[in-house]
C-alpha positions in Angstrom: 20.2 -137.7 -133.1 18.8 -136.0 -136.2 22.1 -134.4 -136.9 23.9 -137.7 -136.5 21.4 -139.4 -138.9 21.7 -136.6 -141.4 25.6 -136.8 -141.4 25.4 -140.5 -141.7 23.0 -140.2 -144.7 25.2 -137.7 -146.5 28.3 -139.9 -145.9 26.5 -143.0 -147.1 25.3 -141.3 -150.3 28.8 -139.8 -151.0 30.3 -143.3 -150.4 27.8 -144.8 -152.8 28.4 -142.2 -155.6 32.2 -142.3 -155.2 32.5 -146.1 -155.1 30.0 -146.4 -158.0 32.4 -144.3 -160.2 35.5 -146.2 -159.0 34.0 -149.6 -159.6 32.6 -148.5 -163.0 36.1 -147.6 -164.0 37.4 -150.9 -162.7 34.7 -153.0 -164.3 34.9 -151.3 -167.6 38.5 -152.5 -167.8 37.5 -156.0 -166.6 34.8 -156.3 -169.3 37.2 -155.0 -172.0 39.8 -157.5 -170.8 37.4 -160.3 -171.2 36.1 -159.2 -174.6 38.7 -157.1 -176.6 42.0 -156.4 -174.9 43.5 -159.8 -175.8 43.6 -159.4 -179.6 44.0 -155.6 -179.5 47.0 -155.4 -177.1 48.3 -159.0 -177.0 47.9 -160.5 -180.4 49.3 -164.0 -180.7 46.8 -165.9 -182.9 45.9 -168.1 -179.9 42.6 -166.9 -178.3 43.3 -168.6 -175.0 46.8 -167.1 -174.7 45.4 -163.6 -175.6 42.7 -163.9 -172.9 45.2 -165.1 -170.3 47.5 -162.2 -171.2 44.6 -159.7 -170.9 43.7 -161.2 -167.5 47.3 -160.9 -166.4 47.1 -157.1 -166.9 43.8 -157.2 -165.0 45.7 -158.8 -162.1 48.3 -156.0 -162.1 45.9 -153.6 -160.5 45.4 -156.0 -157.6 49.1 -156.4 -157.1 49.6 -152.7 -156.5 46.5 -152.3 -154.4 48.3 -153.0 -151.1 50.7 -150.2 -152.0 47.7 -147.9 -152.7 46.4 -148.9 -149.3 49.6 -148.0 -147.6 49.9 -144.6 -149.4 46.3 -143.5 -149.0 45.8 -145.2 -145.7 48.7 -143.0 -144.3 47.0 -139.9 -145.8 43.6 -141.0 -144.4 44.9 -141.8 -140.9 47.0 -138.6 -140.7 45.1 -135.9 -142.7 41.6 -137.3 -142.8 39.4 -139.8 -144.7 38.0 -137.1 -147.0 41.3 -135.8 -148.3 42.4 -139.3 -149.3 39.1 -140.1 -151.0 39.2 -137.0 -153.2 42.7 -137.9 -154.4 41.8 -141.5 -155.2 38.7 -140.5 -157.2 40.7 -138.1 -159.4 43.5 -140.6 -159.9 41.1 -143.3 -161.0 39.3 -141.0 -163.4 42.4 -139.7 -165.1 43.8 -143.3 -165.5 40.6 -144.6 -167.0 40.2 -141.8 -169.5 43.8 -142.3 -170.6 43.1 -146.0 -171.2 40.4 -144.9 -173.6 43.0 -142.8 -175.5 45.6 -145.5 -175.9 46.8 -146.7 -179.4 46.7 -150.5 -179.8 49.5 -152.9 -180.5 48.9 -152.6 -184.2 49.6 -148.9 -184.1 52.6 -148.6 -181.7 53.7 -152.2 -181.0 55.0 -153.3 -177.7 54.6 -149.8 -176.2 50.8 -150.2 -176.2 50.6 -153.1 -173.7 53.3 -151.5 -171.6 51.2 -148.3 -171.3 48.1 -150.3 -170.7 49.8 -152.1 -167.8 51.0 -148.8 -166.3 47.6 -147.2 -166.4 46.1 -150.4 -164.9 48.6 -150.1 -162.1 47.4 -146.5 -161.4 43.9 -147.8 -161.2 45.0 -150.3 -158.7 46.7 -147.6 -156.6 43.4 -145.6 -156.6 41.2 -148.5 -155.6 43.7 -149.7 -153.0 43.0 -146.4 -151.1 39.4 -145.9 -152.2 37.5 -148.8 -150.7 38.8 -148.6 -147.2 38.3 -144.9 -146.9 34.7 -145.0 -148.3 33.9 -147.8 -145.9 35.2 -145.8 -142.9 33.4 -142.6 -144.0 30.0 -144.5 -144.1 30.5 -146.9 -141.1 32.2 -144.3 -138.8 29.4 -141.8 -139.4 26.7 -144.4 -138.7 25.0 -144.6 -135.4 25.4 -147.7 -133.2 23.2 -150.6 -134.4 23.1 -149.4 -138.0 26.7 -149.7 -139.1 26.1 -152.7 -141.4 23.2 -150.8 -143.1 25.2 -147.7 -143.7 28.3 -149.7 -144.7 26.0 -151.2 -147.3 26.0 -147.9 -149.2 29.7 -148.4 -149.9 29.0 -151.9 -151.1 26.1 -150.7 -153.2 28.6 -148.9 -155.4 29.9 -152.3 -156.6 26.8 -153.6 -158.4 26.0 -150.0 -159.5 29.4 -149.7 -161.2 29.1 -153.2 -162.6 25.6 -152.4 -163.9 26.9 -149.2 -165.7 29.9 -151.0 -167.1 28.1 -154.2 -168.4 25.1 -152.1 -169.5 27.1 -149.8 -171.8 28.9 -152.8 -173.3 25.6 -154.6 -173.7 24.3 -151.5 -175.6 27.3 -151.4 -177.8 27.1 -155.1 -178.6 23.9 -154.4 -180.5 26.0 -152.5 -183.0 28.0 -155.7 -183.7 31.4 -157.0 -182.6 33.2 -155.0 -185.3 32.0 -151.8 -183.8 33.4 -152.7 -180.4 36.7 -153.9 -181.8 37.2 -150.9 -184.1 37.1 -148.2 -181.5 33.7 -148.6 -179.8 35.5 -150.1 -176.7 36.9 -146.6 -176.0 33.6 -145.0 -175.3 33.0 -146.4 -171.8 36.5 -145.3 -170.7 36.1 -141.8 -172.1 32.7 -141.4 -170.4 34.4 -141.7 -167.0 35.4 -138.0 -167.1 31.8 -137.0 -166.7 31.2 -139.3 -163.8 34.3 -138.2 -162.0 33.2 -134.6 -162.1 29.9 -135.5 -160.4 31.7 -137.7 -157.8 34.2 -135.0 -156.9 31.4 -132.5 -156.3 29.4 -134.9 -154.0 32.4 -136.2 -152.1 34.0 -132.9 -151.4 30.8 -131.7 -149.6 30.8 -134.4 -146.9 32.1 -133.8 -143.4 35.1 -135.6 -142.0 34.5 -138.8 -140.1 33.6 -138.2 -136.4 35.7 -141.1 -135.3 38.7 -139.5 -136.9 37.9 -136.1 -135.4 37.4 -137.5 -131.8 40.0 -140.2 -131.5 42.8 -139.2 -133.9 42.9 -135.5 -134.6 45.0 -133.3 -132.3 46.7 -136.2 -130.6 50.2 -137.6 -130.9 50.2 -140.3 -133.6 52.6 -143.1 -134.5 53.3 -144.1 -138.1 50.0 -145.7 -139.2 51.8 -148.5 -141.1 54.0 -149.3 -138.1 51.1 -149.4 -135.7 49.0 -151.6 -138.1 51.7 -154.2 -138.5 52.7 -154.2 -134.8 49.2 -154.2 -133.3 46.7 -155.3 -136.0 48.6 -158.1 -137.8 46.3 -160.8 -136.6 43.0 -159.1 -137.7 44.7 -158.1 -140.9 45.4 -161.7 -141.7 41.9 -162.7 -140.8 40.6 -159.9 -143.0 42.5 -161.3 -145.9 41.0 -164.7 -145.3 37.5 -163.3 -145.2 37.6 -162.1 -148.8 38.0 -165.1 -151.2 34.3 -165.2 -152.2 33.5 -161.5 -151.6 36.3 -160.5 -154.1 37.7 -163.5 -156.0 34.4 -165.4 -156.2 32.7 -162.3 -157.6 35.2 -162.1 -160.5 34.8 -165.8 -161.2 31.1 -165.3 -161.5 31.4 -162.2 -163.7 34.7 -161.7 -165.5 35.8 -165.3 -165.8 32.2 -166.5 -166.6 32.0 -164.0 -169.4 35.2 -165.1 -170.9 34.4 -168.8 -170.4 30.9 -168.5 -171.9 31.9 -166.5 -175.0 35.1 -168.5 -175.7 35.6 -171.9 -177.4 34.0 -174.3 -177.3 30.9 -172.8 -175.7 30.7 -169.7 -177.9 27.7 -168.0 -176.4 27.2 -164.6 -178.1 28.7 -161.7 -176.1 25.3 -159.9 -176.3 23.6 -162.7 -174.5 26.1 -163.0 -171.6 26.4 -159.2 -171.3 22.6 -159.0 -171.1 22.6 -161.7 -168.4 25.3 -159.9 -166.4 23.6 -156.5 -166.7 20.3 -157.9 -165.3 22.2 -159.7 -162.6 24.0 -156.5 -161.6 20.6 -154.7 -161.4 19.2 -157.3 -159.2 22.3 -157.3 -157.0 21.9 -153.5 -156.8 18.3 -153.8 -155.6 19.0 -156.4 -152.9 22.3 -155.1 -151.5 20.9 -152.5 -149.0 18.1 -154.9 -147.7 20.8 -157.5 -147.1 22.9 -155.0 -145.3 19.8 -154.0 -143.2 19.4 -157.7 -142.3 23.0 -157.7 -141.1 22.0 -155.3 -138.3 19.0 -157.4 -137.4 20.4 -161.0 -137.7 24.1 -160.3 -137.2 26.5 -159.4 -140.0 28.6 -162.6 -139.4 25.4 -164.7 -139.8 24.5 -163.0 -143.1 28.1 -163.5 -144.3 27.9 -167.3 -143.6 24.5 -167.6 -145.3 26.0 -165.9 -148.3 29.0 -168.2 -148.5 26.8 -171.3 -148.5 24.3 -170.0 -151.0 27.1 -168.7 -153.3 28.4 -172.3 -153.6 24.9 -173.7 -154.2 24.3 -171.2 -157.1 27.8 -170.9 -158.6 28.0 -174.7 -159.3 24.9 -175.0 -161.4 25.6 -171.7 -163.2 29.0 -173.0 -164.4 27.4 -176.3 -165.4 24.5 -175.0 -167.5 26.6 -172.6 -169.7 27.5 -175.2 -172.3 23.8 -176.0 -172.7 23.1 -172.5 -173.9 19.6 -172.5 -172.4 19.0 -168.8 -172.2 16.3 -168.5 -169.5 18.4 -170.8 -167.2 21.5 -168.8 -167.8 19.7 -165.5 -167.0 18.2 -167.0 -163.8 21.3 -168.5 -162.4 23.5 -165.5 -163.2 21.1 -163.4 -161.1 20.8 -166.0 -158.3 24.6 -166.1 -158.0 24.8 -162.4 -157.6 22.0 -162.4 -155.0 23.9 -165.0 -153.0 27.2 -163.1 -153.3 25.5 -159.9 -152.1 25.2 -161.6 -148.7 29.0 -162.0 -148.7 29.6 -158.5 -149.9 27.0 -156.3 -148.2 28.1 -156.9 -144.6 31.9 -157.0 -145.3 32.3 -153.2 -145.0 31.1 -153.2 -141.4 32.8 -156.5 -140.5 36.2 -155.3 -141.7 35.8 -151.8 -140.3 35.0 -153.1 -136.8 37.8 -155.6 -136.8 40.2 -152.7 -136.1 40.4 -150.0 -133.4 40.4 -146.4 -134.7 44.2 -146.1 -134.5 45.6 -146.8 -138.0 42.2 -148.2 -139.0 42.3 -146.8 -142.5 45.8 -148.3 -143.1 44.7 -151.6 -141.6 41.5 -152.1 -143.5 43.1 -150.9 -146.7 46.0 -153.4 -146.3 43.6 -156.2 -145.4 41.3 -155.6 -148.4 44.2 -154.7 -150.8 46.2 -157.8 -150.1 43.1 -160.0 -150.0 41.9 -158.6 -153.3 45.4 -159.0 -154.8 45.4 -162.7 -153.9 41.8 -163.7 -154.5 40.4 -161.3 -157.1 43.6 -160.4 -159.0 44.5 -164.0 -159.9 41.1 -165.8 -159.8 40.1 -165.2 -163.5 43.6 -166.0 -164.7 44.1 -169.1 -162.5 40.6 -170.3 -163.5 41.5 -169.9 -167.2 44.7 -171.9 -166.6 42.8 -174.6 -164.7 40.4 -175.1 -167.7 43.5 -175.3 -170.0 45.3 -177.8 -167.7 42.3 -180.1 -166.8 39.9 -179.5 -169.6 37.1 -179.5 -167.0 35.1 -176.7 -165.3 34.9 -178.8 -162.2 38.5 -177.8 -161.4 37.2 -174.2 -161.1 34.2 -175.3 -159.0 36.4 -177.1 -156.5 38.6 -174.0 -156.2 35.5 -172.0 -155.5 34.3 -174.4 -152.8 37.8 -174.2 -151.1 37.7 -170.4 -151.1 34.2 -170.5 -149.5 35.4 -172.8 -146.7 38.4 -170.5 -145.8 36.1 -167.4 -145.8 33.7 -169.2 -143.4 36.5 -170.1 -141.0 37.9 -166.5 -140.9 34.4 -165.0 -140.5 33.9 -167.1 -137.4 37.2 -166.0 -135.9 37.0 -162.3 -136.8 36.9 -159.9 -133.8 34.5 -156.9 -133.7 35.2 -153.7 -131.8 33.1 -150.8 -130.5 33.5 -147.2 -131.5 31.7 -146.2 -128.4 34.7 -146.9 -126.1 36.0 -144.0 -124.0 38.3 -141.6 -125.7 41.8 -141.5 -124.1 45.2 -140.2 -125.0 46.4 -143.8 -125.0 47.1 -145.5 -128.4 47.5 -149.0 -126.9 45.2 -151.8 -128.0 43.1 -151.1 -124.8 41.8 -147.8 -126.4 38.7 -149.6 -127.6 36.8 -152.5 -126.0 35.6 -155.6 -127.9 31.9 -155.5 -128.5 29.9 -158.0 -126.5 27.8 -159.0 -129.5 29.5 -160.2 -132.6 27.2 -158.5 -135.0 
């Protein structure tokens, strides 16, 4: 038991460190897209059009995430989770550093946004394979009854990455907007090289997943993608439907909210909204593991449903108070939204992992999360920006958010949960694992 707990702890820490770096890289781009990429890479004279174009490149990464899930899911199901995760970390780090080296539109014209889009696509490939593998390394190492808690280490990387990204931009905002626009925006991208070195060292030292070793390695395997589409297509669709708030809602409350608050006609100072987002990220970081722990005590599906309801109840007033520019209220509600959303995000690792049997599990979870993120997260900031332009009212975005929460609740209720403690056999039929009696 001690050995199992020790392996689970090392796997959880490695998942946390790796996903922190991956999400830092991802959120650095998201923050830069909201603040500077529009005029630097897509100058048009129309701030709304520039922002929409920047968010369109933001969406590119989500469109290629399913492809990343297929590529790295195949590697993870055939060669092991660890091999796949080392590759994704290096790919993300190199892509992020190169973004920080890019000339702008003013220097090289149309080539600049083309290169930006290509590097964003490489980021998407990396994240498409990263999240599912990190989830499986932490959940599959975890002992029975603690899978949601150890899965929470992977989820902890999200607020930690967001905290680092928004924090460094918040620090730079104190030097003035001109500093950020005139090259300061490159600093967070270039710093990624240091973080990737640390992450590579930590991740490479972790043992392979015991579920992979016991149920996959040394046995005849089918093509993971073919198995996933033939056997797991129903839970894959349910997994996509689970994610509207955990992914898309998150970006509405962060990336879109930052752009909406700092743009016309609200015009809140970037420093204020970045400070609010930084504090909110820190609070989310603090509560994520306790929320994941509650998932093992109360049931991870129950925690997910609580998070969906409270996310709506906090997101609505947050959007409505921004035009009033009352700073304490903005700080309070930005943090409350993130606390609520942590309850939709902390348990999602274990929920999705246990929706699939070990065969082709990496490919299945990566497809489910990649396609879901492409639909919900990739287009939510852009579509919300368009809704504001079409309707002139933030209520259109609020109603979209409520609809997303209702869909996520339905799919959570329908999601199956399987046991990794089923007997090991040479059979790769759906009967290999049994459905858990409790839907935790």
